[in-house]
PAZAPA-4460 file (N, C-alpha, C; in steps of 0.05 Angstrom, whole numbers, plus 32768, in hexadecimal, padded with zeros to 4 digits):
% residues 135
    n_x    n_y    n_z   ca_x   ca_y   ca_z    c_x    c_y    c_z   seq   type   mol
   813D   8054   8120   8143   803A   8114   8131   8036   80FB     1      X     A
   813D   802F   80E5   812C   802B   80CD   8119   8013   80D0     2      X     A
   8103   8015   80C3   80EF   7FFF   80C2   80F8   7FEC   80AC     3      X     A
   80FA   7FD3   80B2   8102   7FBF   809E   80EA   7FB4   808F     4      X     A
   80EE   7FB0   8075   80DA   7FA6   8064   80E3   7F8B   8058     5      X     A
   80D2   7F77   8059   80D9   7F5C   8050   80C4   7F52   803C     6      X     A
   80CD   7F48   8025   80BB   7F3C   8012   80AF   7F23   801E     7      X     A
   8094   7F20   801C   8086   7F08   8026   8087   7EF3   8010     8      X     A
   8090   7EDB   8016   8092   7EC6   8003   8076   7EBF   7FF9     9      X     A
   8074   7EB7   7FDF   805A   7EB0   7FD3   804B   7E9C   7FE4    10      X     A
   8059   7E89   7FEF   804D   7E74   7FFF   8041   7E7E   801A    11      X     A
   8049   7E96   8022   803F   7EA1   803C   802C   7EB8   8039    12      X     A
   8026   7EC0   8020   8015   7ED7   801C   7FF9   7ED4   8029    13      X     A
   7FEC   7EBE   8025   7FD1   7EBB   8030   7FD1   7EBA   804F    14      X     A
   7FE4   7EAB   805A   7FE5   7EAA   8077   7FEC   7EC5   8084    15      X     A
   7FFF   7ED3   8077   8007   7EED   8082   7FF0   7F02   8081    16      X     A
   7FE3   7F04   806A   7FCD   7F17   8068   7FB6   7F0E   8079    17      X     A
   7FB2   7EF4   807B   7F9C   7EEA   808C   7FA0   7EF2   80A9    18      X     A
   7FB9   7EF0   80B3   7FBF   7EF8   80CF   7FBA   7F15   80D3    19      X     A
   7FC2   7F26   80C0   7FC0   7F43   80C3   7FA3   7F4D   80C0    20      X     A
   7F95   7F42   80AC   7F7B   7F4E   80A5   7F64   7F3A   80A1    21      X     A
   7F6A   7F21   80A4   7F55   7F0D   80A0   7F49   7F0E   8084    22      X     A
   7F30   7F08   8083   7F23   7F07   8069   7F1F   7F23   805D    23      X     A
   7F23   7F38   806D   7F21   7F53   8063   7F37   7F59   804F    24      X     A
   7F4D   7F4B   8050   7F62   7F50   803C   7F58   7F4B   8020    25      X     A
   7F50   7F33   8018   7F48   7F2E   7FFD   7F2E   7F3B   7FF5    26      X     A
   7F1D   7F40   8009   7F03   7F4C   8003   7F03   7F6A   8002    27      X     A
   7F13   7F77   8013   7F12   7F94   8015   7F2C   7FA2   800F    28      X     A
   7F42   7F9A   801C   7F5B   7FA9   8018   7F67   7FA5   7FFC    29      X     A
   7F6B   7F8D   7FF4   7F78   7F87   7FDA   7F6A   7F95   7FC3    30      X     A
   7F4F   7F92   7FC0   7F42   7FA0   7FAA   7F43   7FBE   7FAC    31      X     A
   7F44   7FC8   7FC4   7F46   7FE5   7FC8   7F61   7FEF   7FBF    32      X     A
   7F76   7FE0   7FC5   7F91   7FE8   7FBC   7F92   7FE9   7F9E    33      X     A
   7F87   7FD4   7F91   7F87   7FD3   7F73   7F77   7FEA   7F67    34      X     A
   7F61   7FF1   7F74   7F50   8007   7F6A   7F5F   8021   7F6C    35      X     A
   7F6E   8025   7F82   7F7E   803D   7F84   7F95   803E   7F70    36      X     A
   7FA0   8027   7F6A   7FB5   8026   7F55   7FAA   802F   7F3B    37      X     A
   7F93   8026   7F34   7F86   802E   7F1A   7F80   804C   7F1A    38      X     A
   7F78   8056   7F31   7F71   8072   7F33   7F89   8085   7F33    39      X     A
   7F9F   807C   7F3F   7FB7   808D   7F42   7FC9   808D   7F2A    40      X     A
   7FC8   8078   7F19   7FDB   8078   7F03   7FCE   806D   7EE9    41      X     A
   7FD1   807C   7ED4   7FC7   8072   7EBA   7FD9   805B   7EB0    42      X     A
   7FF0   8058   7EBB   8003   8043   7EB3   7FFC   8027   7EBF    43      X     A
   7FEC   8027   7ED4   7FE6   800E   7EE1   7FD2   7FFD   7ED1    44      X     A
   7FDA   7FE4   7ECC   7FC9   7FD2   7EBC   7FC5   7FB7   7EC9    45      X     A
   7FC7   7FB6   7EE3   7FC4   7F9D   7EF1   7FDE   7F8E   7EF3    46      X     A
   7FDC   7F76   7EFC   7FF4   7F65   7EFE   7FF9   7F5A   7F1A    47      X     A
   800E   7F4B   7F1D   8016   7F3F   7F36   8022   7F54   7F49    48      X     A
   801C   7F52   7F63   8027   7F64   7F77   8037   7F54   7F8B    49      X     A
   804D   7F5F   7F95   805C   7F54   7FAB   8050   7F5E   7FC5    50      X     A
   8052   7F4D   7FDA   8048   7F54   7FF5   8060   7F57   8007    51      X     A
   805F   7F6B   8019   8075   7F71   802A   806C   7F74   8047    52      X     A
   807D   7F69   8059   8079   7F6C   8076   808C   7F81   8080    53      X     A
   8082   7F93   8091   8093   7FA7   809E   8098   7F9E   80BB    54      X     A
   80B0   7FA2   80C5   80B5   7F98   80E0   80A8   7FA9   80F6    55      X     A
   8099   7FBE   80EF   8089   7FCD   8102   806C   7FC2   8103    56      X     A
   8068   7FAB   80F5   804D   7F9F   80F4   803D   7FA7   80DB    57      X     A
   8048   7FB8   80CB   803A   7FC1   80B3   803C   7FAE   809B    58      X     A
   802D   7FB6   8087   802B   7FA5   806F   8026   7FB8   8057    59      X     A
   8033   7FB1   8041   802C   7FBE   8028   8031   7FAB   8010    60      X     A
   8027   7FB3   7FFA   802A   7FA3   7FE2   8032   7FB6   7FCB    61      X     A
   8040   7FAB   7FB7   8049   7FBC   7FA1   804A   7FAC   7F87    62      X     A
   8044   7FB9   7F71   8044   7FAA   7F57   805F   7F9E   7F52    63      X     A
   805F   7F86   7F47   8077   7F79   7F3E   807D   7F83   7F22    64      X     A
   8089   7F9A   7F21   808E   7FA7   7F07   80AB   7FB2   7F07    65      X     A
   80B5   7FB5   7EEF   80D0   7FC1   7EED   80CF   7FDD   7EE2    66      X     A
   80B7   7FE8   7EE1   80B5   8004   7ED6   80A6   8016   7EEB    67      X     A
   80AD   802F   7EE9   80A0   8043   7EFB   8083   8048   7EF2    68      X     A
   8074   8054   7F04   8058   805B   7EFF   8055   8079   7F01    69      X     A
   8048   8085   7EEC   8042   80A1   7EEE   802B   80A3   7F03    70      X     A
   802A   80BA   7F10   8017   80BE   7F25   8007   80D8   7F22    71      X     A
   7FEE   80D6   7F27   7FDC   80ED   7F27   7FC9   80E9   7F3F    72      X     A
   7FD0   80F5   7F56   7FC0   80F0   7F6E   7FA9   8104   7F71    73      X     A
   7F94   80FD   7F80   7F7D   810E   7F83   7F84   812A   7F8F    74      X     A
   7F9A   812B   7F9D   7FA2   8145   7FAA   7FB1   8157   7F96    75      X     A
   7FB4   814D   7F7D   7FC3   815D   7F69   7FE0   8155   7F66    76      X     A
   7FEA   8144   7F77   8005   813B   7F75   800A   812B   7F5C    77      X     A
   8020   8130   7F4E   8028   8121   7F36   8045   8119   7F39    78      X     A
   804D   8106   7F28   8068   80FE   7F28   806B   80E2   7F1E    79      X     A
   8080   80D5   7F25   8086   80BA   7F1E   8090   80AB   7F36    80      X     A
   8087   8092   7F3A   808F   8082   7F51   8099   8067   7F48    81      X     A
   80AC   805C   7F56   80B5   8041   7F52   809D   802F   7F59    82      X     A
   809E   8016   7F50   8088   8003   7F58   8085   8001   7F76    83      X     A
   809B   8001   7F85   8099   7FFF   7FA2   808B   8018   7FAE    84      X     A
   8094   802F   7FA6   8088   8048   7FB0   806B   804B   7FA7    85      X     A
   8065   8042   7F8F   804A   8043   7F85   8038   8030   7F96    86      X     A
   8042   8018   7F9C   8032   8006   7FAD   802E   8011   7FC8    87      X     A
   8042   801D   7FD4   803F   802A   7FEE   802A   803F   7FED    88      X     A
   802B   8050   7FD8   8017   8065   7FD5   7FFB   805A   7FD3    89      X     A
   7FF7   8046   7FC2   7FDD   8039   7FBE   7FD3   802E   7FD9    90      X     A
   7FE4   8020   7FE8   7FDC   8015   8001   7FD5   802B   8015    91      X     A
   7FE4   8040   8016   7FDD   8056   8028   7FC2   8062   8022    92      X     A
   7FBC   8066   8008   7FA1   806F   8000   7F8C   805B   8009    93      X     A
   7F91   8041   8004   7F7D   802D   800B   7F79   802C   8029    94      X     A
   7F8E   802C   8039   7F8B   802B   8056   7F7C   8044   805F    95      X     A
   7F82   805B   8055   7F74   8074   805D   7F57   8072   8057    96      X     A
   7F50   8069   803E   7F35   8067   8036   7F25   8053   8048    97      X     A
   7F31   803C   804D   7F23   8028   805C   7F22   802E   807A    98      X     A
   7F34   8040   8083   7F34   8048   80A0   7F1B   8059   80A6    99      X     A
   7F0E   8062   8092   7EF6   8073   8096   7EDC   8062   8091   100      X     A
   7EDF   8048   8090   7EC8   8037   808A   7EB7   8031   80A2   101      X     A
   7EA1   8023   809C   7E8D   801F   80B2   7E95   8009   80C6   102      X     A
   7EA6   7FF7   80BF   7EAE   7FE1   80D1   7EC4   7FEC   80E3   103      X     A
   7EBE   7FF4   80FC   7ED1   8001   810D   7EEA   7FF1   8113   104      X     A
   7EE7   7FD6   8115   7EFF   7FC6   811B   7F11   7FC5   8103   105      X     A
   7F07   7FC1   80EB   7F17   7FC1   80D3   7F22   7FDD   80CD   106      X     A
   7F11   7FF1   80D1   7F1A   800D   80CD   7F32   8013   80DF   107      X     A
   7F31   800B   80F8   7F47   8010   810B   7F60   8001   8101   108      X     A
   7F5D   7FE9   80F8   7F74   7FD9   80EE   7F81   7FE8   80D6   109      X     A
   7F70   7FF2   80C4   7F7A   8001   80AD   7F88   801A   80B5   110      X     A
   7F7E   8028   80C9   7F8B   8040   80D3   7FA6   803A   80DF   111      X     A
   7FA8   8024   80EE   7FC1   801B   80F9   7FD5   8015   80E3   112      X     A
   7FCC   8006   80CE   7FDE   7FFF   80B8   7FE6   8018   80A8   113      X     A
   7FD4   802B   80A6   7FDC   8044   8098   7FF4   8051   80A6   114      X     A
   7FF2   8053   80C0   8008   8060   80CF   8022   8050   80CF   115      X     A
   8020   8036   80D0   8038   8025   80CF   8045   8028   80B3   116      X     A
   8035   8028   809E   8040   802B   8083   804A   8047   807E   117      X     A
   803D   805B   8089   8046   8076   8085   8061   807A   8094   118      X     A
   8064   806E   80AB   807E   806F   80B9   8094   8063   80A8   119      X     A
   808E   804C   809B   80A1   8040   808A   80A7   8052   8071   120      X     A
   8092   805E   8066   8095   806E   804E   80A6   8087   8053   121      X     A
   80A6   8091   806C   80B6   80A8   8072   80D4   80A3   8070   122      X     A
   80DC   808A   8072   80F8   8082   806E   80FE   8077   8053   123      X     A
   80EB   8076   8041   80EE   806B   8026   80FE   807F   8015   124      X     A
   810F   8076   8003   811E   8088   7FF1   810B   809B   7FE1   125      X     A
   80F3   8093   7FDC   80E0   80A4   7FCD   80CC   80B2   7FE0   126      X     A
   80D3   80B5   7FF9   80C0   80C1   800D   80B5   80DC   8003   127      X     A
   80C4   80EE   7FF8   80B8   8108   7FEF   80A2   8104   7FDA   128      X     A
   80A6   80F2   7FC7   8092   80ED   7FB2   807A   80DF   7FBE   129      X     A
   807E   80CD   7FD0   8067   80BF   7FDD   8056   80D4   7FED   130      X     A
   8064   80E5   7FFC   8056   80F9   800C   8047   810D   7FFA   131      X     A
   8052   8115   7FE4   8044   8126   7FD1   802B   8119   7FC7   132      X     A
   802C   80FF   7FC2   8015   80F0   7FB9   7FFF   80ED   7FCD   133      X     A
   8006   80EB   7FE7   7FF1   80E5   7FFB   7FE9   80FE   800B   134      X     A
   7FF9   8112   800D   7FF2   8129   801E   7FE4   813F   800F   135      X     A
***
């Protein structure tokens, strides 16, 4: 069964991320996602991001852009990703990075979110490009 993805309304963004990650979202996860975006694409210049809820309990965010992002990942993967696929990729990198952190509770939460988002990414139309970027 496919994992459903729903845009989180602007009025619910804080409450939704607060329930999932508490204060760790604005302090740790969100800046880490943005840092990965800067590292992964020379096209990324900041901007507003959409937040998404996955019905498997996962979460991701993606730039509110109408243009694709070129990609150059640390593993040598290159290509071009839609804003949604780029956001998924950035979030997967951020979750993976933070899952290795010193706070075992937050690290475990990030590991869980990595797997939930990866499960969703496997059914995404750009799954091959996402996997090239992260594997």
